[in-house]
C-alpha positions as CSV (number, residue, x, y, z in Angstrom):
1,X,-84.7,316.0,64.6
2,X,-82.4,317.7,62.1
3,X,-81.3,315.7,59.1
4,X,-77.7,315.9,57.8
5,X,-77.1,317.8,54.5
6,X,-75.8,314.7,52.8
7,X,-79.0,312.8,53.6
8,X,-81.1,315.6,52.2
9,X,-78.9,315.6,49.1
10,X,-79.4,311.8,48.7
11,X,-83.1,312.2,48.9
12,X,-83.1,315.1,46.4
13,X,-80.9,313.1,44.0
14,X,-83.2,310.1,44.1
15,X,-86.4,312.2,43.6
16,X,-84.8,314.1,40.7
17,X,-84.4,310.7,38.9
18,X,-88.0,309.8,39.6
19,X,-87.1,307.3,42.3
20,X,-88.5,306.9,45.8
21,X,-86.0,307.4,48.6
22,X,-86.2,305.3,51.9
23,X,-84.0,306.0,54.9
24,X,-82.6,303.4,57.3
25,X,-81.8,304.9,60.7
26,X,-80.9,304.0,64.3
27,X,-80.9,306.1,67.5
28,X,-77.9,308.0,66.2
29,X,-79.4,309.1,62.9
30,X,-79.6,308.0,59.3
31,X,-77.4,305.0,58.4
32,X,-78.2,304.6,54.7
33,X,-80.5,305.9,52.0
34,X,-82.0,303.5,49.5
35,X,-83.5,304.6,46.2
36,X,-86.2,302.3,44.7
37,X,-88.2,302.7,41.5
38,X,-90.9,300.8,39.6
39,X,-89.7,298.9,36.6
40,X,-91.6,299.5,33.4
41,X,-92.9,296.5,31.5
42,X,-91.5,296.1,28.1
43,X,-94.8,296.9,26.3
44,X,-95.9,299.7,28.7
45,X,-95.3,302.5,26.2
46,X,-96.8,300.5,23.4
47,X,-99.9,299.8,25.5
48,X,-100.4,303.5,26.2
49,X,-100.0,304.2,22.5
50,X,-102.6,301.6,21.6
51,X,-105.0,303.1,24.2
52,X,-104.7,306.5,22.5
53,X,-105.1,304.9,19.1
54,X,-108.3,303.4,20.4
55,X,-109.5,306.9,21.4
56,X,-108.9,306.4,25.1
57,X,-107.4,309.1,27.4
58,X,-105.0,307.4,29.9
59,X,-104.5,308.9,33.4
60,X,-101.9,307.8,35.9
61,X,-103.1,307.7,39.5
62,X,-100.5,306.7,42.1
63,X,-99.5,306.9,45.7
64,X,-95.9,307.5,44.7
65,X,-94.2,310.9,45.0
66,X,-94.9,313.5,42.3
67,X,-91.4,313.3,40.7
68,X,-91.4,309.5,40.4
69,X,-94.9,309.6,38.9
70,X,-94.0,312.3,36.5
71,X,-90.9,310.4,35.4
72,X,-92.9,307.2,34.8
73,X,-95.6,309.1,32.9
74,X,-93.1,310.8,30.7
75,X,-91.5,307.5,29.7
76,X,-94.8,305.9,28.7
77,X,-96.4,308.9,27.2
78,X,-99.2,309.8,29.7
79,X,-100.0,313.5,30.0
80,X,-102.5,313.3,32.9
81,X,-100.8,312.5,36.2
82,X,-101.9,312.7,39.8
83,X,-99.5,311.5,42.5
84,X,-99.4,311.0,46.3
85,X,-103.0,309.8,46.3
86,X,-104.6,307.8,49.1
87,X,-107.3,305.3,48.3
88,X,-110.0,307.9,48.9
89,X,-108.2,310.3,46.7
90,X,-108.2,307.8,43.8
91,X,-111.9,307.3,44.3
92,X,-112.5,311.0,44.2
93,X,-110.6,311.4,40.9
94,X,-112.5,308.5,39.3
95,X,-115.8,309.9,40.4
96,X,-114.8,313.3,38.9
97,X,-113.8,311.6,35.6
98,X,-116.9,309.5,35.6
99,X,-118.9,312.7,35.7
100,X,-117.2,313.8,32.5
101,X,-117.2,310.5,30.5
102,X,-117.4,306.8,30.9
103,X,-114.3,305.8,32.9
104,X,-112.4,302.5,33.2
105,X,-110.0,301.9,36.1
106,X,-107.1,299.5,36.0
107,X,-105.4,298.5,39.2
108,X,-103.8,295.6,41.1
109,X,-103.6,296.6,44.8
110,X,-105.8,296.9,47.8
111,X,-105.6,300.7,47.6
112,X,-107.2,300.5,44.1
113,X,-110.3,298.5,45.2
114,X,-112.6,301.5,46.0
115,X,-111.8,303.2,42.6
116,X,-112.2,299.8,40.8
117,X,-115.6,299.4,42.3
118,X,-116.7,302.9,41.4
119,X,-115.6,303.1,37.8
120,X,-117.9,302.2,35.0
121,X,-115.6,299.2,34.3
122,X,-112.9,298.0,36.6
123,X,-109.9,296.0,35.3
124,X,-107.8,294.0,37.8
125,X,-104.5,292.2,37.1
126,X,-105.4,288.6,37.6
127,X,-101.9,287.2,38.2
128,X,-100.2,289.6,40.5
129,X,-103.3,291.5,41.7
130,X,-104.6,291.5,45.2
131,X,-107.7,289.4,46.0
132,X,-109.5,292.5,47.1
133,X,-108.8,294.3,43.8
134,X,-109.9,291.2,41.8
135,X,-113.2,291.0,43.7
136,X,-113.9,294.7,43.3
137,X,-113.2,294.7,39.5
138,X,-115.5,293.7,36.7
139,X,-112.8,292.2,34.5
140,X,-109.7,290.3,35.5
141,X,-106.8,290.3,33.0
142,X,-105.3,286.9,33.4
143,X,-102.1,287.7,31.6
144,X,-101.6,291.1,33.2
145,X,-101.2,292.7,29.8
146,X,-102.5,296.2,30.0
147,X,-102.5,296.5,26.2
148,X,-105.7,294.3,26.5
149,X,-107.6,297.5,27.5
150,X,-107.4,298.8,24.0
151,X,-108.3,295.3,22.7
152,X,-111.2,295.2,25.0
153,X,-112.6,298.5,23.8
154,X,-112.4,297.6,20.1
155,X,-114.0,294.2,20.7
156,X,-116.8,295.7,22.7
157,X,-117.5,298.2,19.9
158,X,-117.6,295.3,17.4
159,X,-120.0,293.4,19.7
160,X,-122.3,296.5,20.1
161,X,-122.4,296.9,16.3
162,X,-123.2,293.3,15.7
163,X,-126.0,293.3,18.3
164,X,-127.5,296.4,16.7
165,X,-127.3,294.8,13.2
166,X,-128.9,291.6,14.5
167,X,-131.8,293.4,16.2
168,X,-132.5,295.6,13.2
169,X,-132.4,292.6,10.8
170,X,-134.6,290.3,12.9
171,X,-137.2,293.0,13.6
172,X,-137.1,294.1,9.9
173,X,-137.8,290.6,8.6
174,X,-140.6,290.0,11.1
175,X,-142.2,293.3,10.2
176,X,-142.1,292.5,6.5
177,X,-143.7,289.1,7.2
178,X,-146.4,290.8,9.3
179,X,-147.2,293.1,6.4
180,X,-147.3,290.2,4.0
181,X,-149.6,288.2,6.4
182,X,-152.0,291.2,6.8
183,X,-152.1,291.5,3.0
184,X,-152.8,287.8,2.6
185,X,-149.5,286.9,0.8
186,X,-147.8,285.1,3.6
187,X,-146.9,281.4,3.2
188,X,-145.7,278.6,5.4
189,X,-142.1,278.8,4.2
190,X,-142.1,282.6,4.8
191,X,-143.2,281.9,8.4
192,X,-140.5,279.3,8.9
193,X,-137.8,281.7,7.5
194,X,-139.1,284.6,9.7
195,X,-138.8,282.4,12.8
196,X,-136.1,279.7,12.5
197,X,-134.3,281.1,9.5
198,X,-133.8,284.5,11.1
199,X,-132.6,282.9,14.3
200,X,-129.9,280.9,12.4
201,X,-128.8,283.9,10.5
202,X,-128.5,286.0,13.6
203,X,-126.5,283.3,15.4
204,X,-124.2,282.9,12.4
205,X,-123.7,286.7,12.1
206,X,-122.9,286.8,15.8
207,X,-120.3,284.1,15.5
208,X,-118.2,286.5,13.3
209,X,-117.0,288.0,16.5
210,X,-115.0,284.9,17.2
211,X,-113.0,285.5,14.1
212,X,-113.1,289.3,14.5
213,X,-111.5,289.0,18.0
214,X,-108.4,287.7,16.4
215,X,-108.2,290.6,14.1
216,X,-108.5,293.3,16.7
217,X,-104.7,293.2,17.4
218,X,-104.1,293.9,13.7
219,X,-106.5,296.8,13.8
220,X,-104.6,298.3,16.7
221,X,-101.3,297.7,15.0
222,X,-100.1,295.4,17.8
């Protein structure tokens, strides 16, 4: 039925502030209007800034109303926002983004599970996240710190670079030994170095990542 003007005004005032309005009513009409809003984490804006610094483009996909989503996005510095999305809508957006570039999805609710499963990498909040979201995701952030997304990207880049260096070095040494063997200059110590020595060097070079992981925060300016 018709809604009183003061109720519409209360809804409009809440939405203007980026809040979600909920009405409590009985058979005679609306008794009260409550305005609720998500509380930003202390490091939310910094986390978004770190993502941009790591050359990631953040998107906000939410089921909240458009004004509330726009208010949150403005406070944390996200330019791309889509609101009032159902689970299938989030999935469609992720599929579209995945067609443009490798996409990671971060979520913690049951509604995020389809998109988490479809994205190239799905990140679930391990502490407060729903079991369905955690099962659908590839990675669970056990401290619920979204800034770890930028950390994860930098660490993965270091890992990829190290793997490439190890493969090139190992194959290069073995190729040189093969040429020496065909030319008749190979010796036993050269064979031992090409096998066991190269393995030890590759392992030692890979262990640098344990030390490098602690430096990623400094690289991101965290």
